[in-house]
N, C-alpha and C positions, 0 to 999 in steps of 0.2 A: 323626679330623678332624671338625670341627664346621662345620656349614653356617650361615651368617648371612644373614638376610633383611633387606634395607634397604627401608624405605618412603620413596618419593620423592614429594613433593607438587609437581606441575607445574602451571603456569598458562599458558594460551595463549589468544590472541584468536580470535574467530570466523573471521577471515580466515586466520590461521595454521593453523587446524585444517582448514577447508573450502575455502580458496582464495577468489578474488574472486567466484566464482559465488554465494557466500553473501550478497553485497550486493544481489542482485536483489530478495529480499523486502522489503528496506528502500528500495531505489531506485524500484521500480515504484509504490508508494503515494505517494512524494514527487512523482514525475512526474504522477501522477493528480491530486494536489491542485493543482499548478501549472496543468494544462490545464483542470480544472473551474473554478478561480478565474477564469482569463482568459475562458473561454467563457461563464460566468455573467455576468461583468461586461459582456462585449461583447454578448451576446444580450439582456441586460436594457436596456442603454443604446441599442442600435440596433434592437432588435426582430428580430434575426436568428434565424430558426427553425433554421437549420443549426447555429448555435452552441448553441442549446438542446438539440438532439438530440445534439450532440457531448458536452455536459456529462453528459447522462443515460447515454449509451453508455459513456463512460469510467467513470462511477460503477458501472454494471453490471459492467464488466470488473474494476474494483477489487474488487468483491464476489466475483467468481470467484477472483481472486488471493488474497483473504483466506481463502476456503474451502480452497483448496489449501495456503495458508500454515499453516493450522491443523494440517495433517497433519505439518508439520515443526517449526515454531517455536512453535506454540500460538496461542491466540486473541488475541495481542497486537496484530495489525493489524486486527482486526475493527471497531474504532471508526472507522476511516478511511472505509470505504464507507458506514457509517451516517451519519456527519457530512457526507460529500459529498452524500448524498441529501437531507439537511436543507438544505444550501446550495442545491441545485438547486430544491427545492420553495419555499424562502423567497424566492429571487431571481426567481420567476416563470419559471423555466427548465423548467417541466414540459412534457412532450410534449403538443402540441396539434394 
């Protein structure tokens, strides 16, 4: 008897392999961008300090998510908190 080995190349999506929980590292930065964009716009237009603090807080939380995300998917989401910080700083949404 001769044993034959078959090499099978399979392709699966991220969701197929890890389930819907794998979308969180993608969805959280998207949510952060939406919140920071609105808070920066509202805080800059109306001079609302709470909106400014919200923008900076969400940016800091996005930074934490990016650090944790680097442990699983790599540094691909690291530009998100960096650019959110630039948005906060340029829109005069800095903590005051």
